[in-house]
Residue, then its C-alpha position, 0 to 999 in steps of 0.5 A: m402959594l400952596k396955602t393959597r391954592l388950598t384955600a381956592l380949592m376949598a372955596g370952589a368945593a364950597i361953591t359946588a356944594a352950595l350949587s348942589l344943595t340949591a338944585q336939590a332944594a329946587k326939586p319939590a318934596h315927594e314920596v311914595v304913598a302907595k305901591g304894588l299897583d297894577n298900571p294905575t291911571g286915573v286919580a281923583v281926590q274926594p272933597g272933604t275927606g282928602h281920600v285919594f281914589i285910584a283906577s288901576h287894572a285891578g279896579v278902583h282903590r281908596l287911599d287914606p293919606k293920613s293912615g296910609k291904608l289902601t283899600a279896594e273900593i270897586t272891583g269886578y272889571p274885565t281886562d283889555v289891552y292898550g298900547k302900541g309897542p309896549k302893551y299894558n293890561i287895563g281896567p277902569l281908566g279915568l276918575a272924577f268926582i261930581d260932588a263929595h259922594h258921587l264918583v265918575v269912572g271911565d271904563g277901559s276894560r271892554p272892547d270899543g263900542s261896549e265900554l261904559v261910564r259909570v257913577y258910583k255912590v261912595g262914602s266918607e269911609p271905606a265900605a266893609e266890602p268893595q262895590a261890584e263894578s256892575k252895581a253903579l248908581h248910574t250907567l252911561g253908554p255904551i256908545t255903539p257904532s254909528d255914522q259918527t263913530i265907526k267902531g263905537e267908543g271906548n277907552f274913556y281915559g280922561v274924565a272931568a266932572n262937576e255938578g252940571r257936566i261930565f266930560v270924557t275923552c274917547n279912543g275908539d274912532d281914531t279919525k274923530g278923536w271924540v270927547a263925549s259929554a253928559r249934562v247933570k241935573d239934580g244929581k242925575p246924569g243924562k245921556l252921554k253924547l259925542t261932543i268934540a271931534t278933537k282929531e278933526a279940530t287939531e289933526v293930531d291923534a288921541p285925546g287923553p286927559v281932560t280938565f275944566t278951564k280955570m273959570g270952569k266955562g270950558v274944557i282943556v284937552g291934552q292931545i297925546g299924539e302918536v306914541n312913537l313921535e317926540g314933542d307932538s302933544l297938544i293942549t287944546i281949549y274948547s268951549a263947553a259946546g265944543k268950539m275950539n278957542r286955542n290950540l297950543t303945541t307943547p314939548l311933551n311927548d305923550v301928555a297923560g294927566l292934567a290938573w290945576s293946583g290950588s294956586g291956579k297953576l296948570y300941571a301935566t304929566d308926560f308918559s313919554w311912550v317913545d322914551a320912558s326915561k323922559g317921563a316927568l311932571y311939568q308945569l304948563m304956562l299957556g301964555k296970552k290968548d294969541s300964543k301958539a305954544a305952551k311953555a313947559k317947566k320940568i318939575l320932577d322926573l317920573d317913570k311913566p306917569t299918568g293921572i294927577a289930582f290935587d288935594e285941598d292942601g295943595n299936594a299933588y297925587i300922581a299915578v305912575f306905571g313904573t318899571a318892574a324889577e327884572g324877574s319880579d311879579e309884583p306890579a310896579g305901579q305907585i302913587i307919588k305925593v308931591s308937595g310945595l307946588 
């Protein structure tokens, strides 16, 4: 009898161990590839080199994933403060490449109505000295107060760009929730124009991340919602001209990043202001055209994640604010590489 019971207990332990290993195996491989960043937000991967560009309070950085070397690329930004409840010092926010050597940077470092969207020429290797923030190749904006925007626009958090169009999300006039856009012709961007009033379209606050649709004919906007409410973030799909095609609810608290993987899957980060313990990376399934809700599959718990971008090998690079150790003056921001998505 004792032998039988011992055999059963050992079998049960083996099953438990196997289940534990299965759960661990289901979590994708991930590692910290940069740390000590001050409130990192936007992330973009340079075509060709695979270098990861990161916006933080201190400016724009370049990470070479092969060497692990982190260098300053663009510096000299002032400081603004963003947030309700927890407040954070911010500088540049959104990043996206038009092509391999032209980087769009959305500003968050100035008061609304004076912030800018700038395009910088960047090389395949780090420059000997970082560029000054004011020395951009092209400057778009500012979007000053008008009958379209009470305070003017700023906090250009999300940026999507290609060789024909630039889209940026704005957080100036909360009654409108604007997305602005500029056409690109022969490599030169035109005037930045207010294009989509997302608050009027969705009745939910704060457009955050933006990315092109899978076929590139429209844009997907992550609507953050109120930072003190759970599960109010939306995923909304618009035509390039600004017509809303789909508006989907999500279980996410505060969607902060959106990106397509090389395999055609859509991923989102949830900053989760209301409860930082619920910050995470999710895969989003948008469903059929008549679906009213996006399904979300949690991939990885993260500590206040923001921007996300994929490289050509299918690796995701995610910026996280992190939480500083008690008594520490070192910034807690990190870049986490996630493989196998």
